[in-house]
C-alpha positions in Angstrom: 11.4 -16.7 13.8 14.8 -18.7 14.7 16.9 -19.5 12.2 19.8 -22.0 12.6 22.8 -20.8 10.9 22.4 -23.5 7.8 19.7 -22.6 7.3 21.1 -18.8 6.7 23.3 -19.8 4.8 20.5 -21.1 2.1 17.9 -18.2 2.3 18.4 -16.1 -0.3 18.8 -12.7 -0.2 15.4 -11.9 -2.0 13.5 -13.5 1.8 15.0 -10.8 3.6 14.3 -7.9 0.8 12.0 -5.2 2.3 8.2 -6.5 2.5 6.4 -3.2 3.4 3.5 -5.3 3.7 4.7 -6.8 7.6 4.8 -4.7 10.7 8.6 -4.7 10.7 12.2 -5.7 9.4 13.7 -9.1 10.0 16.6 -8.4 12.9 20.4 -8.0 12.1 21.2 -11.2 13.2 18.4 -12.6 10.5 18.9 -10.4 7.7 22.7 -9.5 7.6 24.0 -12.5 10.0 25.2 -9.9 12.1 27.5 -10.2 15.3 28.4 -8.2 18.7 31.5 -10.1 18.8 34.2 -11.8 16.8 36.8 -14.4 17.7 39.7 -14.2 15.5 42.5 -12.3 13.3 41.1 -9.1 11.6 42.8 -10.6 8.9 40.0 -13.3 8.6 37.2 -11.2 9.7 36.0 -10.1 5.9 36.1 -14.0 4.4 34.7 -15.4 7.8 31.7 -12.9 7.0 31.5 -13.6 3.0 31.0 -17.3 4.5 28.1 -16.9 6.8 30.7 -17.7 9.5 30.5 -14.6 11.7 27.2 -15.1 14.4 26.2 -14.0 17.7 28.1 -15.6 20.2 26.8 -16.3 23.7 28.6 -14.6 26.3 28.1 -14.5 30.2 29.2 -10.6 30.3 29.7 -8.1 27.7 29.7 -4.5 27.4 29.2 -3.8 24.0 25.1 -4.4 24.0 22.9 -1.2 23.9 19.2 -1.2 23.9 17.6 -1.0 20.7 15.1 1.5 21.4 17.2 4.2 23.2 20.8 3.6 21.5 18.7 5.1 18.5 15.6 6.1 17.9 14.7 8.0 21.4 17.7 10.3 19.9 16.7 10.1 16.4 13.5 10.5 16.4 12.6 12.8 19.1 14.7 15.3 16.5 12.4 15.0 13.7 10.6 18.4 12.7 6.3 19.0 13.2 6.1 15.4 14.8 5.8 14.0 18.1 7.1 10.7 19.6 4.7 8.5 22.1 7.3 6.2 24.3 5.1 3.1 24.9 7.1 2.2 27.9 8.0 2.6 31.3 8.4 6.3 32.2 12.3 5.7 31.9 13.0 4.7 29.1 11.9 8.2 27.7 14.5 9.2 29.8 17.4 9.4 26.9 15.2 12.3 25.1 16.0 14.3 27.7 20.1 14.4 27.5 20.0 14.5 23.5 17.3 17.2 23.5 19.9 19.4 25.5 22.6 18.5 23.1 20.4 19.2 20.3 19.6 23.1 22.0 23.4 23.6 21.9 23.6 23.6 17.5 24.2 26.9 17.3 21.0 28.3 14.8 23.8 29.3 12.3 24.7 26.3 11.5 21.2 25.1 10.5 18.7 24.4 13.5 15.3 25.8 14.0 15.6 28.5 15.9 11.4 27.4 16.8 12.1 23.8 17.3 11.4 21.9 20.5 11.0 18.1 21.5 7.7 16.5 21.7 7.4 13.5 23.5 5.1 11.6 25.8 4.9 8.1 27.9 2.1 5.7 28.6 3.9 5.2 31.8 3.0 1.5 31.7 2.6 -0.2 35.2 2.5 -3.7 36.4 -0.7 -3.4 35.9 -0.6 -2.5 32.5 1.3 -5.9 32.3 -0.9 -7.8 33.7 -4.2 -6.5 31.5 -2.9 -4.9 28.8 -2.2 -0.9 27.9 -3.8 -0.6 24.9 -6.5 2.1 26.2 -2.9 4.3 27.6 -1.7 4.0 24.0 -4.7 5.5 22.1 -5.1 8.2 25.0 -1.6 8.6 24.6 -1.9 9.2 20.8 -5.3 11.8 21.3 -3.4 13.8 23.6 -0.5 14.1 21.1 -2.4 15.2 18.5 -4.5 17.5 20.8 -1.0 19.3 22.4 1.5 19.4 19.6 -0.7 19.2 16.0 2.3 17.4 14.2 2.2 16.1 11.2 3.3 12.8 12.3 2.9 11.1 15.4 6.0 8.3 16.2 5.2 5.6 18.3 8.1 3.5 20.0 8.1 -0.1 21.7 9.4 -1.2 24.6 10.9 -4.1 26.0 7.2 -4.4 28.1 5.2 -3.9 25.3 7.3 -7.1 23.2 6.8 -9.6 26.1 3.2 -9.0 26.9 2.6 -8.8 23.2 0.6 -5.3 23.2 -1.1 -5.6 19.6 0.3 -2.0 18.3 -1.0 -1.8 15.1 -4.6 -2.9 16.1 -4.4 0.2 18.7 -3.3 3.0 15.5 -6.1 1.4 13.5 -8.5 2.1 15.8 -7.7 5.6 16.2 -6.3 7.4 12.8 -9.7 8.3 11.9 -9.5 10.2 14.6 -5.8 11.8 14.5 -5.3 14.3 11.7 -1.2 13.1 11.9 0.2 10.2 10.3 0.9 7.1 13.5 4.0 5.7 12.7 5.0 2.3 15.1 7.9 1.3 15.0 8.9 -2.4 16.9 12.2 -1.2 18.4 11.7 -3.3 21.6 15.2 -2.6 23.5 14.8 -6.7 23.8 14.5 -7.2 20.7 18.3 -7.4 19.4 21.1 -8.1 20.4 22.6 -5.4 17.3 21.4 -2.3 18.1 21.2 -1.4 14.3 18.5 -3.4 14.4 16.3 0.1 15.7 17.8 1.7 12.1 16.3 -0.5 9.9 13.0 -0.9 11.9 13.1 2.9 11.8 13.4 2.9 8.2 11.0 0.8 7.4 8.5 2.3 9.4 8.9 5.2 7.7 9.0 3.7 4.0 6.0 1.9 5.4 3.7 4.8 6.8 5.2 8.0 5.4 7.1 7.8 2.0 4.7 7.8 -0.9 5.9 7.0 -4.7 7.7 9.7 -6.3 5.8 11.5 -8.9 9.2 13.0 -10.4 12.7 12.4 -9.3 15.1 15.0 -8.6 18.4 13.7 -10.5 20.5 15.8 -8.4 18.9 15.0 -4.9 20.6 12.5 -2.4 18.7 11.3 0.7 21.3 10.6 3.6 20.3 8.1 6.2 21.5 10.5 9.4 22.7 8.3 11.8 23.1 8.8 15.9 27.3 9.3 14.8 26.8 11.6 12.1 27.5 15.4 14.5 26.1 18.0 13.0 29.5 18.6 12.0 29.4 15.8 10.2 26.2 16.9 7.9 27.5 20.3 7.3 30.6 18.0 5.6 27.9 15.7 4.2 26.6 18.4 2.4 29.8 20.2 1.3 31.6 17.2 -0.3 28.1 16.1 -1.5 28.4 19.6 -3.5 31.6 19.5 -4.8 29.7 16.6 -7.4 26.8 18.9 -8.0 24.9 16.5 -5.5 22.1 18.3 -2.9 22.2 16.7 0.2 18.8 16.0 2.2 19.8 14.6 5.5 16.8 12.6 7.2 16.1 12.5 10.5 
């Protein structure tokens, strides 16, 4: 769905509110009129943003972009405990998880890293034939293999440019295999070409978590604060967030 700049201005906030009946959320370009470049003075940026005059510009060359899948999701989802990740993608799309695994292992156990924790992921290794004929069976087999190999509580499915371009029906595959799997299957629509703003990956991830994993709380803990841990947070940042909230009498629960 593409919206003109004028139609974006006329959209109410309610029309872009969280709708968990949908498979995923709107892009940042739609929901927040986001941009990856701004032409103008810094002093005018806030005013232009309030007026809806900040939008993605068509550019012949840019170095500020990134892959929605790899920039955030492969680096954060793979560190969730008791979970496995299936990259529904060519094998190269999962390579970023290797580097983050090594970084994660470098965090001292004394600072809170689980000593026995391992990063678990598989890839469907999509090929040219899959682009032509579809890869539903490959995805189903990868989900079953993740269940057999890791016995996780959740299995995250990360979509890619390839699965998005061919229009693979991820939900249909998930619904067909879920009865045979104990883990909750969580499809995340994070195709690399979906948005020019990698922050769309944050939104897609949290939409999926709320839709498939989070239940209505039976009892609210007034001193507990959920903190979404983004890619830019280092382990030291997490400790500092806990310390600062602790000064206010609050307990921080860092998610992802």
